[in-house]
C-alpha positions in Angstrom: 2.7 26.2 -13.5 1.1 23.9 -16.0 -2.4 26.0 -15.6 -4.7 27.0 -13.1 -7.8 24.8 -14.6 -9.3 22.8 -12.0 -9.1 19.3 -13.7 -9.9 15.8 -12.2 -7.6 13.3 -11.6 -7.6 9.6 -12.0 -5.7 6.4 -12.6 -4.7 5.4 -16.2 -2.5 2.9 -15.5 -1.3 0.4 -12.8 0.9 -2.4 -12.4 2.6 -4.4 -9.9 5.6 -6.8 -8.8 6.0 -10.0 -6.8 9.0 -11.8 -6.1 9.4 -15.3 -7.2 10.2 -17.0 -3.7 7.3 -18.0 -2.1 7.3 -19.0 2.1 4.0 -21.1 2.1 2.8 -21.6 6.2 4.5 -25.2 5.9 8.1 -23.6 6.1 6.7 -21.7 9.3 5.4 -25.0 11.0 8.9 -26.7 10.6 10.4 -24.0 12.4 8.3 -22.5 14.8 5.4 -23.6 17.3 2.7 -22.8 14.9 0.5 -24.9 12.3 -1.3 -24.0 9.0 -4.6 -24.2 10.8 -3.6 -21.4 12.9 -2.2 -19.2 10.5 -4.9 -19.2 8.4 -7.8 -19.3 10.7 -6.2 -16.2 12.6 -5.3 -14.3 9.7 -6.2 -15.8 6.2 -2.6 -16.2 5.0 -2.0 -19.2 3.2 2.0 -17.7 1.6 3.5 -14.7 1.1 6.3 -13.8 -1.2 9.9 -13.1 -0.2 12.6 -10.7 -1.8 16.3 -12.6 -2.7 18.8 -11.4 -0.8 20.1 -9.2 -3.9 16.6 -7.4 -4.2 15.9 -4.3 -2.4 12.7 -2.4 -2.2 13.7 0.4 -5.3 14.2 -2.6 -7.3 10.4 -4.2 -7.1 9.3 -0.7 -7.4 11.2 0.1 -10.6 9.5 -3.0 -12.1 6.2 -2.3 -10.9 6.8 1.5 -12.1 7.6 0.6 -15.6 4.3 -2.0 -16.0 2.2 1.2 -15.3 3.6 3.5 -17.3 3.4 0.8 -20.0 -0.5 0.0 -18.8 -0.7 3.9 -19.2 0.4 4.2 -22.5 3.2 7.0 -21.3 6.9 7.2 -21.7 9.0 7.5 -18.8 10.3 11.3 -19.8 6.7 12.2 -19.7 6.2 11.6 -15.6 6.1 14.6 -13.8 6.6 13.2 -10.0 7.4 9.9 -8.6 5.9 9.1 -5.2 7.2 6.3 -3.5 5.1 4.8 0.2 7.6 2.9 1.5 8.9 1.8 5.7 11.8 -0.4 3.9 13.7 2.3 1.8 16.9 1.5 0.0 18.6 3.6 2.5 17.9 6.8 4.5 18.7 8.8 1.4 18.4 9.3 -1.2 14.9 8.6 -1.8 13.7 4.7 -2.8 12.0 7.6 -5.8 15.3 9.1 -7.3 16.7 5.5 -7.4 13.5 4.5 -8.9 13.4 7.9 -11.2 17.3 7.2 -12.3 16.4 3.4 -13.1 13.5 4.5 -15.5 14.9 7.0 -16.6 12.2 9.9 -15.7 14.5 12.7 -16.3 11.9 15.1 -15.9 10.2 14.4 -12.6 10.5 15.4 -9.1 11.2 12.4 -6.6 10.4 12.0 -2.8 9.6 9.0 -0.2 6.7 9.0 2.3 6.6 7.0 5.1 3.0 6.3 6.1 3.4 2.7 6.6 0.4 0.6 5.4 -1.5 3.9 4.4 0.8 4.9 2.2 -0.6 4.2 -1.2 -3.6 6.3 -0.2 -1.6 9.3 1.2 0.0 8.7 -2.3 -2.7 9.4 -4.3 -4.0 11.9 -2.4 -0.7 14.0 -2.9 -0.9 13.3 -6.8 -4.4 13.9 -6.9 -4.0 17.3 -5.6 -0.7 18.0 -7.8 -3.1 17.2 -11.0 -5.9 19.0 -10.3 -4.2 22.1 -9.4 -2.6 21.6 -12.7 1.2 21.6 -11.5 1.4 17.8 -13.1 0.2 16.1 -15.9 1.7 12.6 -14.8 2.2 11.4 -11.4 3.9 7.9 -10.9 2.5 7.0 -7.3 4.2 3.3 -6.2 4.1 1.6 -2.9 7.0 -0.7 -2.6 8.2 -2.5 0.6 10.8 -5.4 1.4 9.6 -6.5 4.9 11.3 -9.4 4.7 14.6 -7.3 5.4 13.2 -5.8 8.5 11.1 -9.4 9.8 12.4 -11.3 12.9 11.5 -15.0 11.9 12.2 -16.4 14.9 8.9 -13.9 16.3 6.0 -15.9 15.1 3.7 -13.1 16.5 5.1 -11.4 13.1 7.2 -13.0 10.9 3.6 -15.1 9.5 2.4 -11.6 8.6 4.4 -9.9 6.4 5.4 -10.5 2.5 7.5 -8.2 -0.4 6.4 -6.6 -3.1 5.2 -3.5 -5.3 2.3 -1.9 -6.5 2.3 1.3 -9.2 -0.6 3.7 -10.3 0.1 6.5 -13.0 -2.3 9.4 -11.8 -3.4 11.9 -14.1 -6.4 14.4 -15.8 -9.3 12.1 -16.6 -12.8 13.3 -18.2 -14.9 15.5 -15.9 -16.8 13.8 -12.8 -14.7 10.7 -13.1 -11.6 9.5 -10.8 -10.7 10.2 -7.5 -13.8 11.8 -6.1 -12.5 12.1 -2.6 -9.3 11.3 -0.6 -9.6 11.0 3.5 -6.2 10.8 5.3 -5.6 10.6 9.3 -3.3 9.9 12.0 -3.3 9.8 15.5 0.5 9.4 16.4 -0.7 8.2 20.5 -0.4 4.7 18.8 2.8 5.1 17.7 4.3 2.5 20.0 2.1 -0.2 18.8 3.7 -0.7 15.4 7.0 0.2 14.9 10.9 -0.5 14.2 12.7 1.3 17.4 16.5 1.8 15.8 18.2 2.7 13.0 16.8 6.4 12.9 18.4 9.2 15.1 16.6 7.9 18.1 18.5 4.6 18.6 21.3 4.4 15.9 22.5 1.5 15.0 25.0 -0.1 18.0 25.8 -3.5 19.0 23.7 -3.2 21.8 20.4 -2.5 19.2 21.5 -5.3 16.8 22.2 -7.5 20.4 18.2 -7.0 21.3 16.7 -7.2 17.8 15.7 -3.6 17.6 16.1 -3.4 13.9 13.2 -5.6 13.3 9.1 -5.1 13.6 7.6 -4.4 16.6 4.2 -4.9 17.1 1.2 -5.1 20.0 -1.1 -7.5 17.7 -4.2 -7.3 19.6 -4.0 -3.4 20.0 -3.2 -3.5 16.2 -6.1 -5.4 15.5 -9.0 -3.4 18.2 -7.8 -0.4 16.0 -8.0 -1.7 12.7 -11.9 -2.9 13.0 -12.8 0.5 14.2 -11.0 2.5 11.7 -11.5 0.7 8.2 -15.2 0.7 8.1 -14.9 4.6 9.9 -12.4 5.5 7.0 -14.5 4.4 3.9 -17.8 6.1 5.2 -15.8 9.2 6.1 -14.5 9.4 2.2 -17.9 8.3 0.9 -19.1 11.1 2.5 -17.2 13.8 1.5 -18.5 12.9 -2.0 -22.1 13.0 -1.1 -21.8 9.0 -1.7 -22.9 6.2 1.0 -21.7 2.6 1.2 -24.5 1.1 -0.9 -23.2 3.1 -4.1 -19.9 0.8 -3.6 -19.5 -1.1 -6.6 -16.3 -2.5 -5.3 -14.1 -2.5 -2.0 -10.2 -3.1 -2.4 -9.1 -3.3 1.6 -5.4 -3.2 3.0 -4.7 -6.4 3.2 -3.8 -7.4 6.9 -5.7 -9.9 8.4 -8.9 -11.6 7.2 -11.0 -11.0 10.4 -10.5 -7.1 9.7 -11.8 -7.1 5.9 -14.7 -9.1 7.1 -15.4 -6.4 9.7 -15.4 -3.6 7.4 -17.1 -5.5 4.7 -20.0 -6.4 7.3 -19.9 -2.5 8.5 -20.4 -1.3 5.1 -22.8 -4.0 4.1 -21.1 -5.1 1.1 -21.3 -8.8 -0.4 -18.3 -10.8 -0.7 -17.9 -10.9 -4.4 -17.6 -6.9 -4.4 -14.4 -7.4 -2.5 -11.0 -7.8 -3.6 -9.1 -10.1 -1.4 -5.6 -11.3 -2.2 -4.1 -12.0 1.5 -4.6 -15.8 1.4 -1.5 -15.4 -1.5 0.4 -12.4 -0.3 0.5 -11.7 3.4 0.7 -7.7 4.5 2.6 -5.7 1.8 2.4 -2.6 3.7 2.3 0.1 1.7 2.6 -2.9 -1.7 -0.8 -3.8 -0.2 -3.5 -1.9 -2.0 -1.5 -1.3 -4.7 -1.1 -4.8 -5.7 -4.7 -5.5 -4.9 -5.9 -2.5 -7.5 -3.3 -3.9 -10.3 -4.3 -7.3 -10.0 -8.2 -6.1 -9.9 -7.5 -3.8 -12.9 -5.8 -6.6 -14.8 -8.6 -9.0 -14.2 -11.2 -6.8 -15.7 -13.2 -6.2 -12.4 -13.4 -2.9 -12.2 -15.5 -1.2 -15.1 -16.3 2.4 -15.8 -17.7 4.4 -14.0 -18.0 1.7 -11.2 -17.4 3.5 -7.7 -14.5 1.8 -6.1 -13.3 2.1 -2.6 -9.7 1.8 -1.5 -9.3 1.8 2.1 -6.2 0.7 4.9 -4.6 1.8 7.9 -1.1 1.4 9.4 1.4 2.4 11.7 1.5 5.6 12.8 -1.1 4.9 13.5 -2.6 6.0 10.1 -5.3 5.7 7.9 -6.6 6.4 4.5 -9.3 6.0 2.3 -10.2 6.6 -1.5 -13.3 6.6 -3.6 -13.1 6.1 -7.7 -15.1 6.2 -10.2 -13.3 3.7 -12.0 -12.1 5.8 -15.8 
């Protein structure tokens, strides 16, 4: 244990990585019964990124991690912990975090993965905050990385138009008092687990000729029910996190939501009564990157200098599990 001092924890550096391959809506128009107009009107997505066949989640996570470390002005050996949020790990074990640790030379870090789907980066920040505040770590690397193209059925027009690949990272460390993470709220409801899942590949349905034949190694989603859940939970989660730190929706300076569907984002924005210019949106460029979504958006907002010291920034998301969460930051 470093010390028992109660401390403030915040983000001191961010980074992201996006593959070079771009899949436009035209790609799907040529192959499926769909159109650019239909996809944009229903989702807000115009294009998404796809990793090359030789690129795995750990590769993208590594690139994002190195950029975040550089932005934070720390060395890899300074990192005490690596948390990777992903539903597309390189393999079941070792963890993707351990692979990233090796890649970046973070020889003094503990490393592990978490699986909370699109809420994963929020969950990771929540965990990191606790370790920093308790004095058990000085620098923690939180990464959201997804290679969703590897588990997407490109013949299923209900899902394949939605997902993209990418990675985002943040270095969490001690910041000045009253700054940084003011509240971190997470929740889940396993009763909705069947609505969004990858059925095979685990101990319930190990890989077999039958699971492959039945396409059970691809994402399955009840889009209508997930949409209903998301419309309700995004605003609720943000309000709950604000309540935890004694703030209300009028205090929000900037909102960075999970980029799943433009209509879901607009619903949350309306509920929170936030002007459009205070909401970060990049779904049109990248689609839904699951655990990487908020992490990449945060880095882009940071690098575009949209976040000013002292701003109240709310990160909010939802995902399979079902899971949800929000983090309130006083930008340091």
